[in-house]
PASEBA-1860 file (N, C-alpha, C; in nm, 3 decimals):
! residues 186
1> MIHHWNYF> 1.058/-0.641/-2.608/1.162/-0.590/-2.520/1.097/-0.518/-2.401 ~ 1.168/-0.518/-2.293/1.117/-0.454/-2.171/1.215/-0.344/-2.126 ~ 1.242/-0.252/-2.218/1.339/-0.145/-2.193/1.307/-0.067/-2.066 ~ 1.180/-0.037/-2.045/1.144/0.046/-1.930/1.162/-0.029/-1.798 ~ 1.144/-0.160/-1.800/1.172/-0.239/-1.679/1.322/-0.234/-1.649 ~ 1.403/-0.252/-1.752/1.548/-0.249/-1.733/1.595/-0.111/-1.686 ~ 1.533/-0.006/-1.739/1.569/0.130/-1.696/1.527/0.150/-1.550 ~ 1.409/0.102/-1.514/1.366/0.108/-1.374/1.469/0.037/-1.285
9> LAIEEDLE> 1.513/-0.081/-1.325/1.611/-0.156/-1.245/1.742/-0.079/-1.230 ~ 1.782/-0.006/-1.334/1.904/0.076/-1.326/1.886/0.188/-1.224 ~ 1.770/0.253/-1.226/1.741/0.358/-1.128/1.735/0.298/-0.988 ~ 1.672/0.181/-0.978/1.662/0.115/-0.848/1.802/0.080/-0.794 ~ 1.891/0.041/-0.882/2.028/0.010/-0.840/2.096/0.134/-0.780 ~ 2.072/0.250/-0.842/2.124/0.375/-0.787/2.064/0.404/-0.651 ~ 1.935/0.377/-0.637/1.867/0.398/-0.509/1.923/0.303/-0.403 ~ 1.947/0.180/-0.442/2.004/0.083/-0.347/2.143/0.128/-0.300
17> RLSRFIEF> 2.222/0.180/-0.392/2.355/0.232/-0.357/2.342/0.349/-0.260 ~ 2.244/0.435/-0.283/2.219/0.549/-0.194/2.189/0.502/-0.052 ~ 2.122/0.388/-0.039/2.083/0.338/0.093/2.204/0.299/0.179 ~ 2.319/0.286/0.119/2.441/0.259/0.196/2.489/0.383/0.269 ~ 2.444/0.500/0.223/2.492/0.626/0.280/2.384/0.701/0.358 ~ 2.259/0.681/0.318/2.146/0.745/0.386/2.047/0.636/0.423 ~ 2.022/0.620/0.550/1.925/0.519/0.595/1.786/0.560/0.549 ~ 1.715/0.468/0.485/1.578/0.495/0.442/1.488/0.482/0.564
25> DKRNFDCF> 1.474/0.591/0.634/1.402/0.598/0.760/1.326/0.730/0.762 ~ 1.209/0.730/0.823/1.126/0.851/0.828/1.202/0.971/0.883 ~ 1.297/0.947/0.973/1.373/1.058/1.031/1.466/1.124/0.929 ~ 1.489/1.059/0.817/1.575/1.115/0.712/1.497/1.162/0.590 ~ 1.366/1.161/0.595/1.286/1.195/0.477/1.315/1.334/0.421 ~ 1.356/1.429/0.504/1.384/1.565/0.456/1.527/1.582/0.405 ~ 1.606/1.478/0.413/1.745/1.483/0.367/1.747/1.506/0.215 ~ 1.835/1.594/0.168/1.847/1.619/0.025/1.994/1.619/-0.015
33> SIEISRIL> 2.018/1.588/-0.142/2.156/1.581/-0.191/2.156/1.582/-0.343 ~ 2.275/1.595/-0.399/2.290/1.589/-0.544/2.246/1.453/-0.597 ~ 2.284/1.346/-0.529/2.248/1.211/-0.575/2.097/1.189/-0.567 ~ 2.034/1.235/-0.461/1.889/1.223/-0.451/1.823/1.301/-0.564 ~ 1.875/1.420/-0.591/1.822/1.502/-0.700/1.833/1.429/-0.833 ~ 1.948/1.369/-0.858/1.970/1.297/-0.983/1.872/1.181/-0.999 ~ 1.851/1.105/-0.892/1.758/0.991/-0.897/1.615/1.041/-0.914 ~ 1.578/1.147/-0.845/1.444/1.205/-0.860/1.421/1.251/-1.003
41> LASGAEVD> 1.518/1.321/-1.062/1.503/1.370/-1.199/1.493/1.255/-1.299 ~ 1.574/1.153/-1.283/1.568/1.037/-1.373/1.435/0.965/-1.361 ~ 1.388/0.948/-1.238/1.261/0.879/-1.214/1.143/0.957/-1.271 ~ 1.141/1.087/-1.244/1.031/1.171/-1.294/1.025/1.172/-1.445 ~ 1.140/1.184/-1.510/1.143/1.183/-1.656/1.093/1.050/-1.711 ~ 1.132/0.941/-1.647/1.088/0.809/-1.694/0.940/0.787/-1.666 ~ 0.889/0.837/-1.554/0.745/0.830/-1.526/0.669/0.899/-1.639 ~ 0.717/1.014/-1.682/0.652/1.089/-1.790/0.644/1.005/-1.917
49> VVCKQICK> 0.754/0.943/-1.953/0.759/0.860/-2.074/0.667/0.738/-2.061 ~ 0.673/0.670/-1.948/0.595/0.548/-1.928/0.445/0.580/-1.923 ~ 0.407/0.687/-1.854/0.265/0.725/-1.849/0.212/0.755/-1.989 ~ 0.292/0.824/-2.067/0.251/0.855/-2.205/0.231/0.725/-2.283 ~ 0.319/0.628/-2.263/0.306/0.500/-2.334/0.183/0.422/-2.287 ~ 0.155/0.427/-2.158/0.035/0.359/-2.108/-0.088/0.421/-2.172 ~ -0.093/0.553/-2.179/-0.208/0.621/-2.240/-0.223/0.580/-2.387 ~ -0.111/0.571/-2.459/-0.115/0.528/-2.600/-0.160/0.382/-2.611
57> KLNRSSSA> -0.119/0.302/-2.516/-0.159/0.161/-2.516/-0.309/0.148/-2.492 ~ -0.362/0.233/-2.405/-0.505/0.232/-2.375/-0.589/0.288/-2.489 ~ -0.533/0.389/-2.557/-0.605/0.457/-2.665/-0.502/0.511/-2.764 ~ -0.493/0.448/-2.879/-0.393/0.487/-2.979/-0.396/0.635/-3.013 ~ -0.512/0.696/-3.005/-0.522/0.838/-3.042/-0.504/0.932/-2.923 ~ -0.460/0.879/-2.810/-0.437/0.963/-2.693/-0.333/1.070/-2.723 ~ -0.362/1.190/-2.677/-0.265/1.300/-2.692/-0.219/1.349/-2.555 ~ -0.231/1.264/-2.455/-0.192/1.300/-2.319/-0.044/1.336/-2.314
65> KSINRYRD> -0.015/1.454/-2.259/0.123/1.501/-2.247/0.148/1.570/-2.114 ~ 0.059/1.551/-2.019/0.077/1.615/-1.888/0.028/1.520/-1.779 ~ 0.075/1.541/-1.659/0.037/1.454/-1.548/-0.114/1.454/-1.526 ~ -0.180/1.568/-1.550/-0.326/1.574/-1.532/-0.398/1.487/-1.634 ~ -0.351/1.489/-1.758/-0.412/1.404/-1.861/-0.379/1.257/-1.835 ~ -0.257/1.231/-1.792/-0.222/1.092/-1.757/-0.315/1.042/-1.647 ~ -0.334/1.124/-1.545/-0.422/1.086/-1.432/-0.560/1.051/-1.484 ~ -0.617/1.137/-1.568/-0.753/1.114/-1.618/-0.763/0.984/-1.696
73> EISAAYPA> -0.670/0.962/-1.787/-0.678/0.844/-1.874/-0.640/0.714/-1.801 ~ -0.535/0.719/-1.723/-0.490/0.597/-1.655/-0.585/0.559/-1.542 ~ -0.631/0.657/-1.466/-0.726/0.628/-1.356/-0.858/0.573/-1.407 ~ -0.900/0.619/-1.524/-1.025/0.568/-1.581/-1.011/0.419/-1.614 ~ -0.894/0.379/-1.663/-0.872/0.239/-1.699/-0.835/0.153/-1.578 ~ -0.761/0.212/-1.485/-0.712/0.139/-1.367/-0.743/0.217/-1.240 ~ -0.868/0.218/-1.197/-0.906/0.300/-1.081/-0.833/0.264/-0.952 ~ -0.785/0.142/-0.939/-0.716/0.101/-0.816/-0.571/0.149/-0.810
81> ISDFEVLY> -0.523/0.209/-0.917/-0.382/0.250/-0.920/-0.350/0.352/-0.811 ~ -0.448/0.434/-0.776/-0.424/0.536/-0.673/-0.405/0.475/-0.534 ~ -0.448/0.352/-0.515/-0.434/0.284/-0.386/-0.322/0.181/-0.386 ~ -0.244/0.176/-0.492/-0.136/0.078/-0.504/-0.027/0.111/-0.402 ~ -0.012/0.021/-0.306/0.088/0.041/-0.200/0.217/-0.032/-0.237 ~ 0.326/0.042/-0.231/0.458/-0.014/-0.260/0.534/-0.028/-0.130 ~ 0.589/-0.146/-0.110/0.668/-0.172/0.011/0.816/-0.166/-0.021 ~ 0.890/-0.109/0.072/1.035/-0.120/0.075/1.063/-0.212/0.194
89> PRHELRLT> 1.049/-0.344/0.176/1.056/-0.437/0.289/1.183/-0.426/0.372 ~ 1.295/-0.409/0.306/1.423/-0.402/0.375/1.427/-0.284/0.473 ~ 1.349/-0.181/0.442/1.351/-0.058/0.523/1.221/-0.037/0.600 ~ 1.131/-0.134/0.593/1.003/-0.129/0.663/0.923/-0.003/0.631 ~ 0.921/0.032/0.502/0.847/0.150/0.456/0.735/0.106/0.363 ~ 0.624/0.178/0.371/0.510/0.156/0.282/0.471/0.292/0.224 ~ 0.467/0.300/0.092/0.433/0.425/0.025/0.321/0.401/-0.076 ~ 0.239/0.501/-0.094/0.132/0.497/-0.193/0.153/0.616/-0.286
97> PWSSWNYP> 0.242/0.601/-0.385/0.288/0.716/-0.464/0.182/0.785/-0.549 ~ 0.073/0.716/-0.579/-0.031/0.774/-0.664/-0.158/0.807/-0.586 ~ -0.151/0.812/-0.455/-0.270/0.836/-0.371/-0.338/0.969/-0.400 ~ -0.265/1.068/-0.447/-0.327/1.198/-0.478/-0.427/1.185/-0.592 ~ -0.416/1.080/-0.672/-0.510/1.062/-0.782/-0.649/1.023/-0.734 ~ -0.665/1.005/-0.604/-0.799/0.985/-0.547/-0.878/1.115/-0.544 ~ -0.811/1.227/-0.566/-0.874/1.359/-0.557/-0.869/1.427/-0.693 ~ -0.979/1.489/-0.733/-0.983/1.555/-0.864/-0.875/1.664/-0.876
105> NSVPIWWT> -0.815/1.672/-0.991/-0.717/1.775/-1.024/-0.597/1.778/-0.930 ~ -0.565/1.666/-0.870/-0.453/1.660/-0.777/-0.337/1.582/-0.839 ~ -0.216/1.628/-0.812/-0.097/1.558/-0.860/-0.013/1.517/-0.739 ~ 0.068/1.415/-0.754/0.152/1.372/-0.641/0.248/1.482/-0.596 ~ 0.271/1.490/-0.468/0.365/1.588/-0.413/0.504/1.566/-0.474 ~ 0.542/1.441/-0.489/0.674/1.412/-0.545/0.685/1.457/-0.690 ~ 0.573/1.457/-0.764/0.576/1.504/-0.902/0.600/1.655/-0.906 ~ 0.535/1.726/-0.816/0.557/1.871/-0.806/0.703/1.898/-0.769
113> AYNKTKHH> 0.756/1.820/-0.676/0.897/1.835/-0.635/0.990/1.807/-0.753 ~ 0.958/1.706/-0.832/1.037/1.674/-0.951/1.040/1.793/-1.045 ~ 0.923/1.852/-1.074/0.917/1.966/-1.165/0.988/2.089/-1.109 ~ 0.971/2.114/-0.980/1.041/2.228/-0.919/1.192/2.209/-0.925 ~ 1.236/2.087/-0.900/1.379/2.058/-0.906/1.430/2.070/-1.049 ~ 1.351/2.023/-1.144/1.391/2.026/-1.284/1.402/2.170/-1.336 ~ 1.304/2.253/-1.303/1.297/2.387/-1.361/1.361/2.497/-1.275 ~ 1.371/2.474/-1.145/1.420/2.579/-1.054/1.518/2.521/-0.952
121> RDTEYIQA> 1.613/2.444/-1.000/1.705/2.377/-0.909/1.781/2.475/-0.820 ~ 1.805/2.595/-0.870/1.879/2.694/-0.792/1.804/2.736/-0.666 ~ 1.671/2.739/-0.671/1.592/2.781/-0.554/1.514/2.668/-0.490 ~ 1.492/2.559/-0.561/1.406/2.450/-0.511/1.483/2.320/-0.488 ~ 1.612/2.331/-0.474/1.698/2.214/-0.457/1.653/2.123/-0.342 ~ 1.602/2.181/-0.234/1.562/2.101/-0.117/1.438/2.016/-0.144 ~ 1.369/2.041/-0.255/1.255/1.957/-0.292/1.300/1.816/-0.330 ~ 1.427/1.806/-0.368/1.482/1.674/-0.403/1.525/1.604/-0.275
129> NLLNCLNA> 1.425/1.570/-0.195/1.454/1.504/-0.067/1.427/1.354/-0.076 ~ 1.465/1.284/0.028/1.455/1.138/0.027/1.311/1.090/0.009 ~ 1.216/1.150/0.078/1.077/1.106/0.066/1.026/1.122/-0.077 ~ 1.052/1.236/-0.139/1.007/1.257/-0.277/1.077/1.160/-0.372 ~ 1.203/1.134/-0.347/1.279/1.039/-0.430/1.223/0.897/-0.418 ~ 1.200/0.852/-0.296/1.144/0.717/-0.275/1.007/0.703/-0.340 ~ 0.924/0.806/-0.328/0.791/0.803/-0.390/0.800/0.805/-0.542 ~ 0.894/0.881/-0.597/0.910/0.886/-0.742/0.951/0.751/-0.798
137> VAGLFVMV> 1.046/0.686/-0.733/1.090/0.554/-0.782/0.979/0.451/-0.761 ~ 0.907/0.461/-0.649/0.793/0.371/-0.626/0.684/0.397/-0.730 ~ 0.661/0.524/-0.763/0.563/0.558/-0.866/0.602/0.502/-1.002 ~ 0.731/0.506/-1.032/0.780/0.447/-1.156/0.760/0.296/-1.155 ~ 0.789/0.232/-1.044/0.767/0.088/-1.029/0.623/0.051/-1.064 ~ 0.528/0.125/-1.009/0.386/0.099/-1.034/0.354/0.114/-1.182 ~ 0.397/0.225/-1.241/0.364/0.250/-1.382/0.428/0.149/-1.476 ~ 0.550/0.109/-1.446/0.615/0.009/-1.532/0.543/-0.125/-1.522
145> LYLYKEKA> 0.497/-0.160/-1.402/0.418/-0.283/-1.388/0.292/-0.276/-1.474 ~ 0.226/-0.160/-1.474/0.104/-0.146/-1.555/0.136/-0.142/-1.704 ~ 0.247/-0.082/-1.742/0.285/-0.080/-1.883/0.306/-0.223/-1.934 ~ 0.369/-0.305/-1.853/0.396/-0.444/-1.889/0.305/-0.539/-1.811 ~ 0.182/-0.501/-1.797/0.084/-0.575/-1.717/0.078/-0.724/-1.755 ~ 0.074/-0.752/-1.883/0.064/-0.891/-1.929/0.188/-0.971/-1.888 ~ 0.304/-0.911/-1.906/0.429/-0.978/-1.867/0.438/-0.995/-1.716 ~ 0.389/-0.895/-1.641/0.389/-0.904/-1.494/0.303/-1.021/-1.448
153> KLGELGPA> 0.189/-1.041/-1.515/0.100/-1.152/-1.478/0.162/-1.288/-1.506 ~ 0.251/-1.292/-1.604/0.316/-1.418/-1.641/0.451/-1.437/-1.571 ~ 0.490/-1.338/-1.492/0.620/-1.346/-1.425/0.737/-1.330/-1.519 ~ 0.717/-1.250/-1.624/0.821/-1.233/-1.726/0.899/-1.102/-1.712 ~ 0.880/-1.032/-1.602/0.959/-0.911/-1.578/1.076/-0.949/-1.487 ~ 1.184/-0.983/-1.547/1.298/-1.024/-1.468/1.424/-0.953/-1.511 ~ 1.518/-0.944/-1.422/1.514/-0.995/-1.286/1.417/-0.916/-1.198 ~ 1.383/-0.975/-1.085/1.289/-0.912/-0.992/1.350/-0.787/-0.930
161> SKLHFSEK> 1.263/-0.696/-0.892/1.304/-0.576/-0.819/1.368/-0.617/-0.687 ~ 1.475/-0.549/-0.648/1.542/-0.579/-0.521/1.483/-0.502/-0.404 ~ 1.428/-0.384/-0.430/1.382/-0.297/-0.322/1.231/-0.284/-0.312 ~ 1.160/-0.302/-0.423/1.017/-0.273/-0.430/0.933/-0.400/-0.435 ~ 0.818/-0.394/-0.369/0.731/-0.510/-0.360/0.588/-0.464/-0.336 ~ 0.492/-0.546/-0.376/0.351/-0.519/-0.348/0.287/-0.646/-0.292 ~ 0.243/-0.640/-0.168/0.176/-0.756/-0.107/0.044/-0.786/-0.175 ~ -0.033/-0.682/-0.202/-0.168/-0.700/-0.254/-0.170/-0.772/-0.389
169> YFKGVAHG> -0.076/-0.740/-0.476/-0.078/-0.794/-0.611/0.018/-0.911/-0.632 ~ 0.094/-0.946/-0.531/0.190/-1.056/-0.539/0.118/-1.189/-0.556 ~ 0.158/-1.267/-0.655/0.095/-1.398/-0.680/0.196/-1.511/-0.690 ~ 0.321/-1.485/-0.661/0.420/-1.592/-0.665/0.548/-1.550/-0.732 ~ 0.634/-1.649/-0.753/0.765/-1.626/-0.813/0.777/-1.716/-0.935 ~ 0.844/-1.665/-1.037/0.866/-1.743/-1.159/1.015/-1.743/-1.190 ~ 1.058/-1.844/-1.262/1.197/-1.848/-1.308/1.194/-1.842/-1.459 ~ 1.239/-1.730/-1.512/1.240/-1.713/-1.656/1.380/-1.681/-1.704
177> GYALSVVY> 1.430/-1.757/-1.796/1.564/-1.731/-1.847/1.668/-1.756/-1.739 ~ 1.734/-1.648/-1.700/1.844/-1.660/-1.605/1.814/-1.595/-1.471 ~ 1.691/-1.551/-1.450/1.663/-1.477/-1.327/1.526/-1.510/-1.272 ~ 1.513/-1.490/-1.142/1.382/-1.501/-1.078/1.304/-1.374/-1.103 ~ 1.175/-1.389/-1.118/1.088/-1.272/-1.131/0.965/-1.295/-1.045 ~ 0.893/-1.188/-1.024/0.773/-1.193/-0.940/0.651/-1.191/-1.031 ~ 0.550/-1.266/-0.994/0.423/-1.267/-1.066/0.330/-1.169/-0.995 ~ 0.282/-1.069/-1.069/0.188/-0.971/-1.015/0.057/-0.981/-1.091
185> DL> -0.053/-0.987/-1.019/-0.186/-0.990/-1.079/-0.249/-0.853/-1.061 ~ -0.235/-0.769/-1.163/-0.285/-0.631/-1.156/-0.428/-0.621/-1.206
END
């Protein structure tokens, strides 16, 4: 089963709906709202779960339970993950949600925003802005691809993402079951 892919697609659907009301444009990156907060919180929570599963997949005895431990274990296995560029082609945006992992002891800005929003929503509500939300969902996209790396290589993650794409790892399109999917060579 590919529960985490389906959950990602559900979050992506919410993000797509948001794009009808807020243009995904650099001029709106500081925009914040209840809906953006909700999508950021859902994405961050799912990133936490998926990263933990990747660590367990890499090492059954992994006890990673924090973003710093996830960074150490996942980056060791997949050093290129920090340079994984996610495109929002419809909106002409390019994001690198894990780029902070190029630096020791660094966490993504959007992850910090997620935690501040989760724990201090009364004072940190503005952290749930469009840029952090887009990066969080893009970060989830990357991690889910790595969690299901084998299926991604075979084009078995379907249906395909509507908003997210990677030029570097794109290897074609597959038709599996009832939907088109993208083949990614990670």
